[in-house]
C-alpha positions in Angstrom: 20.0 44.2 2.8 22.5 41.1 2.8 24.1 39.7 -0.2 26.1 36.3 0.1 29.7 35.8 -1.5 29.4 32.0 -2.5 32.0 29.5 -3.6 32.0 29.0 -7.4 33.9 25.4 -7.0 32.7 22.3 -5.4 35.8 22.2 -3.4 38.3 24.7 -2.8 41.0 26.3 -0.2 40.5 29.9 0.4 43.6 31.2 0.0 42.6 35.1 0.5 39.5 37.0 0.8 39.9 41.0 -0.1 37.1 42.9 1.2 38.5 46.2 1.0 37.3 47.2 -2.5 33.9 46.2 -1.6 33.8 48.3 1.9 34.3 51.3 -0.4 31.3 50.8 -2.7 28.6 53.4 -2.2 25.8 52.2 0.3 28.1 49.9 1.9 27.2 49.5 5.7 29.6 46.6 6.5 31.4 43.3 5.0 32.2 40.2 7.1 33.9 36.9 6.7 34.5 34.0 8.6 37.1 35.5 10.6 34.8 38.3 12.0 32.7 35.8 13.4 34.8 35.0 16.7 32.6 33.2 19.3 30.2 31.8 17.0 29.8 27.9 16.8 28.9 25.4 14.2 25.5 24.7 13.2 24.7 21.8 15.2 23.2 18.3 13.9 20.0 17.5 16.1 20.0 13.8 15.5 22.8 11.6 16.4 23.8 8.2 15.8 26.4 5.8 17.3 30.0 6.6 16.4 28.6 9.7 14.1 31.2 11.8 12.6 30.3 15.4 13.0 32.5 18.0 10.7 32.4 21.9 11.5 29.8 23.7 9.8 30.6 27.1 10.2 28.3 30.0 9.2 30.6 31.7 6.9 33.6 29.0 5.8 36.8 30.5 6.5 39.3 27.6 5.5 37.9 25.9 2.6 34.6 25.8 0.5 33.1 22.0 0.2 30.1 22.6 -2.0 28.9 25.0 -4.8 27.3 27.6 -2.7 29.5 27.6 0.2 29.0 31.4 1.8 32.2 32.8 2.4 31.6 36.6 3.0 28.7 38.5 3.6 27.7 42.2 2.2 25.6 44.7 4.0 24.2 47.6 2.3 21.5 50.2 2.3 19.7 48.8 -0.6 19.7 45.5 -2.5 21.3 46.5 -5.7 24.6 48.4 -3.5 25.0 45.0 -1.7 24.8 42.9 -5.0 27.5 45.0 -6.8 29.8 45.3 -3.8 29.4 41.6 -3.3 31.0 41.4 -6.9 33.9 43.2 -5.7 34.7 41.2 -3.1 37.9 39.4 -4.3 38.3 35.5 -3.2 41.7 33.8 -3.9 40.8 30.0 -4.6 43.2 26.8 -4.6 40.9 24.7 -6.4 40.9 21.0 -5.2 39.4 17.9 -6.6 35.9 16.9 -5.7 33.9 14.3 -5.5 30.2 14.5 -6.3 29.0 11.0 -7.3 27.4 9.1 -4.2 28.7 5.7 -5.0 32.1 7.3 -5.5 32.8 9.1 -1.9 34.5 6.1 -0.4 36.2 5.0 -3.4 40.3 4.8 -3.2 41.4 7.8 -4.4 38.7 10.5 -3.4 39.1 13.6 -2.1 38.8 14.0 1.5 36.3 16.3 2.4 36.7 16.5 6.5 39.4 15.1 8.5 37.0 13.9 11.2 35.4 11.5 8.3 38.1 9.2 7.0 37.1 7.8 3.7 34.5 10.3 3.4 32.2 8.2 6.0 29.6 10.0 8.1 28.3 6.8 9.7 27.6 2.9 9.4 24.5 1.8 10.6 22.4 -1.7 10.3 19.2 -2.8 11.5 17.8 -6.6 11.2 19.4 -9.9 11.0 22.3 -10.4 8.8 22.5 -14.0 9.4 18.9 -14.8 9.2 18.6 -13.4 5.6 21.9 -15.6 4.7 20.2 -18.7 5.8 16.8 -17.8 3.9 18.4 -17.2 1.0 19.8 -20.7 0.8 18.0 -22.4 -2.0 15.4 -19.6 -2.5 15.4 -17.8 -5.9 17.0 -14.5 -5.4 16.1 -11.3 -7.8 18.6 -8.1 -7.4 18.4 -4.4 -8.6 20.3 -1.6 -8.5 18.2 1.3 -7.3 19.1 4.7 -7.4 16.5 7.6 -5.9 18.1 10.3 -7.5 18.5 13.7 -5.7 16.0 16.3 -5.5 15.7 20.3 -4.7 12.3 21.2 -2.7 11.8 24.9 -4.6 8.8 26.0 -2.7 6.9 28.8 -4.6 8.1 31.2 -1.7 12.3 31.0 -1.5 14.1 31.2 2.1 14.2 34.8 3.7 14.9 36.4 6.9 14.7 39.6 8.6 16.6 40.1 11.7 16.2 43.1 13.9 18.3 44.1 17.3 16.7 46.3 19.8 20.0 47.9 21.4 17.9 49.2 24.4 16.4 45.7 25.6 19.3 43.8 24.2 16.2 41.9 22.1 16.6 40.0 18.8 13.3 39.7 17.0 13.9 37.4 13.6 11.4 37.2 10.8 12.5 34.1 9.1 10.8 31.4 6.7 10.7 28.2 9.1 8.4 25.3 9.7 9.3 25.3 13.2 10.1 28.8 14.8 11.1 27.4 18.4 13.4 25.0 17.0 14.9 27.7 15.2 15.2 29.7 18.1 16.7 27.2 20.3 19.2 25.8 17.6 20.4 29.3 16.9 20.4 31.2 19.8 21.5 28.3 22.6 24.0 26.5 20.1 25.1 28.9 17.7 25.3 32.3 18.7 25.0 31.9 22.4 22.2 34.2 23.6 19.6 33.5 25.9 16.6 32.2 24.5 14.5 34.4 26.1 16.1 37.3 24.5 15.4 36.3 21.0 12.0 36.2 19.2 11.2 34.3 16.0 8.3 34.9 13.9 7.7 32.7 11.0 4.5 34.4 9.5 2.6 32.9 6.4 5.2 30.5 4.5 4.7 29.9 0.8 5.5 26.4 1.1 8.4 24.5 2.3 8.0 20.7 1.7 10.7 20.1 4.6 13.1 22.2 3.1 12.5 24.9 5.8 12.8 23.0 8.8 16.4 23.2 9.0 18.8 25.8 10.7 20.6 27.7 7.8 23.6 29.9 7.6 22.0 32.9 6.4 19.5 33.5 9.1 22.3 32.6 11.7 24.3 35.3 10.1 21.7 38.0 9.5 20.9 37.6 13.2 24.5 37.8 14.4 25.1 40.9 12.0 22.2 43.1 13.1 23.8 42.8 16.6 26.9 44.0 15.4 25.9 47.0 13.2 22.6 47.9 15.3 20.6 48.0 12.3 18.2 45.4 10.8 19.3 43.4 8.0 17.0 41.4 5.7 17.8 38.7 3.1 15.7 37.0 0.2 17.2 34.1 -1.4 17.2 34.2 -5.1 16.1 31.1 -7.2 19.6 30.6 -8.2 20.5 30.5 -4.2 17.6 28.2 -3.3 18.8 25.6 -5.8 22.3 25.6 -4.4 21.7 26.2 -0.7 18.1 24.7 0.4 18.6 21.0 1.9 18.1 18.7 -1.1 16.6 15.3 -0.7 16.9 11.7 -1.3 20.3 10.8 -3.2 20.5 7.1 -2.3 22.1 4.4 -4.3 21.4 0.7 -3.2 21.7 -2.8 -4.3 18.6 -4.5 -3.0 18.1 -8.4 -2.9 14.8 -10.2 -1.9 14.5 -14.1 -2.1 11.5 -16.0 -2.8 10.6 -20.0 -2.1 9.0 -22.4 -4.6 5.5 -21.2 -3.6 6.4 -17.3 -4.5 6.6 -16.5 -0.6 9.2 -14.2 0.3 11.7 -15.5 2.4 14.3 -12.6 3.0 15.3 -9.0 2.1 18.9 -7.8 2.0 19.6 -3.9 1.7 22.8 -1.9 1.1 22.5 1.7 0.9 24.8 4.5 0.4 23.0 7.7 1.3 24.7 11.1 0.3 25.0 13.4 3.2 26.3 16.3 0.8 29.0 18.6 2.4 28.0 18.7 6.0 25.5 17.5 8.3 22.1 19.3 7.9 19.7 19.7 11.1 18.2 15.9 10.8 20.2 14.5 8.1 21.3 11.6 9.8 17.6 10.4 10.7 16.2 10.2 7.4 18.4 7.4 5.8 18.5 5.2 8.8 15.3 5.3 11.1 12.9 7.0 8.8 13.8 4.7 6.2 15.0 1.1 7.1 12.5 0.9 9.6 9.8 0.8 7.0 11.6 -2.3 4.9 9.0 -4.4 6.2 6.1 -2.7 4.5 3.0 -4.6 4.1 4.5 -7.8 3.5 5.3 -10.9 5.5 9.0 -11.4 5.7 11.0 -13.8 7.8 14.3 -12.0 7.7 15.5 -8.5 6.9 19.0 -6.8 7.1 19.5 -3.3 5.9 22.8 -1.4 6.1 23.0 1.9 5.3 26.6 4.1 4.6 25.9 7.8 5.0 28.8 9.3 3.3 30.4 12.9 2.9 30.3 14.4 -0.8 31.0 18.0 -2.4 27.4 18.5 -2.8 24.6 20.9 -1.0 23.5 19.3 2.2 21.2 16.5 2.1 17.9 16.2 4.6 14.2 15.6 4.9 12.0 16.5 2.1 8.3 15.1 1.2 8.3 12.0 3.3 12.0 11.7 4.2 13.0 8.1 3.9 9.5 6.4 3.9 8.8 7.0 -0.2 12.7 5.9 -0.7 11.6 2.4 1.5 8.3 2.1 -0.3 10.0 2.6 -3.8 12.5 -0.2 -2.9 9.9 -2.6 -1.7 7.6 -2.1 -4.6 10.3 -2.4 -7.1 11.5 -5.6 -5.6 8.1 -6.8 -5.8 7.9 -6.0 -9.7 11.3 -7.5 -10.6 10.3 -10.8 -8.4 6.8 -10.9 -10.4 8.7 -10.7 -13.8 11.2 -13.3 -12.5 8.6 -15.6 -11.2 6.1 -15.0 -14.2 3.6 -14.1 -11.7 0.9 -11.5 -11.7 1.9 -8.6 -9.4 -1.1 -8.2 -8.0 -1.5 -11.7 -6.8 2.4 -11.7 -5.7 1.7 -8.7 -3.3 -1.8 -10.9 -2.1 0.4 -13.9 -1.6 2.5 -11.7 0.7 0.7 -9.7 2.9 0.7 -9.9 6.1 -2.4 -11.2 7.5 -5.1 -9.5 8.9 -4.3 -8.5 12.5 -5.7 -6.3 15.0 -3.6 -6.6 17.9 -0.5 -5.6 16.8 2.3 -6.9 14.4 5.9 -6.8 15.1 8.2 -6.2 12.1 11.6 -7.4 11.7 12.9 -3.7 11.9 11.9 -2.3 15.0 8.4 -0.9 14.5 5.2 -2.6 15.7 2.0 -1.8 13.7 -1.3 -1.3 15.3 -3.8 -3.1 12.8 -4.0 -4.0 9.1 -6.3 -5.5 6.9 -4.2 -5.4 3.5 -5.8 -8.0 1.5 -9.0 -6.4 1.8 -8.0 -3.4 0.7 -6.3 -4.9 -2.5 -9.7 -6.7 -3.1 -11.2 -3.5 -3.0 -9.1 -1.8 -5.1 -9.4 -4.5 -7.7 -13.0 -5.0 -7.9 -13.3 -0.8 -8.1 -10.8 -1.0 -11.1 -12.3 -4.3 -12.5 -8.7 -5.9 -12.8 -9.5 -8.7 -14.9 -11.2 -6.3 -17.6 -8.2 -3.7 -17.4 -5.8 -6.7 -18.2 -7.8 -7.8 -20.9 -7.9 -4.2 -22.3 -4.0 -4.0 -21.8 -3.6 -7.2 -24.2 -6.0 -5.9 -26.6 -4.0 -2.4 -26.8 -0.9 -4.0 -27.5 -1.9 -6.1 -30.1 -3.1 -2.8 -31.7 0.6 -1.5 -31.1 -0.2 0.8 -28.2 1.4 0.1 -24.7 -0.7 0.7 -21.6 0.7 0.2 -18.0 -1.0 -1.2 -15.2 0.9 -0.3 -11.9 0.5 -1.0 -8.2 2.3 0.3 -5.1 0.9 -1.1 -1.8 2.6 0.4 1.0 2.7 2.0 4.6 3.3 5.0 5.8 4.9 6.3 9.4 3.4 9.4 10.3 3.8 11.9 13.5 7.4 11.3 14.4 6.6 11.0 18.0 6.4 10.1 20.9 9.6 11.6 22.6 10.4 8.8 24.3 10.8 6.8 21.1 12.4 9.3 19.4 14.9 10.0 22.1 16.0 6.7 22.2 16.6 6.8 18.4 19.0 9.8 18.4 16.6 12.7 18.5 18.0 15.4 20.7 14.7 17.0 21.5 11.4 15.4 22.3 9.1 15.8 19.3 5.9 16.4 21.3 3.6 19.2 20.2 1.8 22.2 22.5 -1.4 23.6 22.3 -3.3 26.2 24.4 -7.2 27.2 24.1 -8.4 30.5 25.7 -12.2 31.7 25.8 -12.7 35.0 26.6 -15.7 36.7 28.5 -16.7 38.1 25.1 -17.3 34.2 23.7 -14.5 34.4 21.3 -11.7 31.6 21.5 -8.1 32.0 20.8 -6.2 28.8 19.9 -2.1 29.1 20.3 -0.4 25.9 18.6 3.1 25.0 18.3 2.4 23.5 14.9 3.3 25.9 11.7 0.8 26.7 8.7 2.6 27.0 5.4 0.1 25.8 2.9 -1.7 22.7 4.8 -4.8 24.9 6.2 -4.3 24.7 9.8 -6.4 27.9 10.3 -9.7 25.9 9.0 -8.9 22.5 10.4 -8.0 23.6 14.0 -10.9 26.1 14.1 -13.6 23.3 12.9 -12.0 21.0 15.6 -12.5 23.8 18.2 -16.1 24.7 17.0 -17.2 21.2 17.2 -15.7 20.3 20.6 -17.4 23.5 22.0 -20.3 23.9 19.8 -19.4 27.5 18.7 -19.3 29.2 15.3 -15.9 28.9 13.4 -15.8 32.7 13.1 -15.5 32.9 16.9 -12.2 31.2 17.0 -8.5 32.5 15.9 -5.6 30.5 15.7 -2.4 31.9 16.4 0.9 30.2 15.2 4.4 30.8 14.3 5.3 33.0 16.9 7.7 32.3 19.6 6.7 35.4 21.8 3.0 34.3 21.6 2.6 30.6 21.8 4.2 27.8 23.9 7.2 25.7 22.9 6.3 23.7 20.0 8.3 21.4 17.5 6.5 23.0 14.3 5.1 20.9 11.4 6.6 18.3 9.6 6.3 14.4 8.9 2.3 14.9 8.9 1.8 15.3 12.6 -0.1 18.8 12.7 -3.6 16.9 13.0 -2.1 14.0 14.9 0.0 15.5 17.4 -1.0 19.5 17.3 -4.7 18.6 17.2 -4.3 16.2 19.9 -2.7 18.5 21.9 -5.7 21.3 21.1 -8.0 18.4 22.3 -6.7 17.9 25.3 -6.6 21.4 26.1 -10.4 21.5 25.2 -11.0 18.8 27.8 -9.3 20.6 30.5 -11.6 23.7 29.8 -14.6 22.0 29.5 -13.5 20.5 33.0 -13.0 23.6 34.4 -15.9 24.8 33.2 -18.1 22.4 34.7 -16.7 23.2 38.1 -18.0 26.8 37.5 -21.2 26.1 36.0 -21.6 23.7 39.2 -20.9 26.6 41.8 -23.5 28.8 39.7 -26.1 26.2 39.5 -25.6 24.9 43.0 -25.1 21.4 41.6 -22.1 19.0 41.8 -19.8 18.9 38.9 -20.1 15.2 38.4 -24.0 16.2 37.6 -23.0 18.5 34.8 -22.2 18.1 31.2 -21.2 20.3 28.3 -23.5 20.0 25.5 -25.0 22.3 22.7 -22.7 25.0 23.7 -23.8 25.1 26.9 -23.2 23.9 30.6 -26.2 21.9 31.9 -27.6 19.6 34.6 -27.7 15.9 33.1 -30.9 15.2 32.1 -32.3 19.0 32.8 -31.2 20.9 29.8 -33.1 23.6 30.9 -31.2 24.2 33.9 -27.7 25.6 32.1 -25.4 28.3 31.7 
């Protein structure tokens, strides 16, 4: 059982760590600090931006703690209680330093420097769009401004993070059971980048996981340390996060402070949008942190509105807080919230009905693509028709009349709108690679048909509450014309499935399901050749229908 000794301070230099008393505690197997982990590398950042400042993020901090919960030592004992009691005996001498936790104060003069590699605590400065075009468009326009704070959030899934690492000394194989949304990515980052272990000697298993919301995508200190420790002590090492640890160490979400300006002409048409966002990265760069406030956020700022000019400037900053990464939508909700708030502020300023202002500014119906001002190209859209259907369903005029009547009676009734567009799947690989991803975001799928008639499906997607077993079984059953009961779904085990990128960003059906469909098509094509041989027919004359291969036009001749 592993228990971590963590910093109670947001920022403090580690002067001394005395583990002698803890080592003597009954039941203790080992106590490790950062000084013991020689040859172990920093946790990697998997998404790079131009001039990104990437500070070291060691599994166990040895020079300084940079946020509350930063681990500085680990105690391993025969029981959870013994490990907990011994951990309390680890004496850390701290030199408490000034800290900065407020997002908009990170770069202020006098704020404490968190990392030497990042002057003024700036991780990156990134922009998209045309600043000059926005400045020109704002000339003579009605400008509405708003400061928008998108607060920090904690994922808090039902099941906390946990891991069990076991080293087989006879084979040199390491097996890690871990609460992960993407076990292959966990294996790649931990083995190849941090511990220096050949990937084929590491098996990562992520069984049924009780919720994640994005927080279990990333490589964390704890599973890395447990995997390192089991090879040292030649015994299995397990760790389960407490709820307190989860709040302190699970990657947080959001934490943006934004100054937004939207310009309107005399007819109420949007002429431009200017956005300046400070995005809090926390104390370190988590696995995909730089992607969230840049390519997953600013590229959605066109929304469903026709805007001649857009410019967004994002500054990523370090603070003495828990690292921030993807959480439930990751960047897209922040963009949608910003746009919809600005539309509401604009409607109030222009004294215009909010639904009508949206309708007036929708991108006109299109079927052959629409190039936005922030890189993305939409495939099709008919937003006005969707709004009209909504207004009819809710009887909008009556709703407004009822609202006015309620106000006269002293009751406040609100009517709110949110018309937004979402970006899902986070693919294809060529696109994300050009944007900074350090790996392709494809997905794998393999379907095997057994002589008994059973079908096994191996998917690189991972289920942690989404219902993959049902959805993928339905897909296979429908394509092959067989009962769902004959289908078994295998996921979450690098020892059984092809390399996959896991589940996040609403990609399982669109990317993972497509991979399975392509595999099913290959099976049917292969089956046609075998059936054609058996029926002495041409493969071109064979079709798959009703769960059998048959000669076209002659369903009685089938196998």
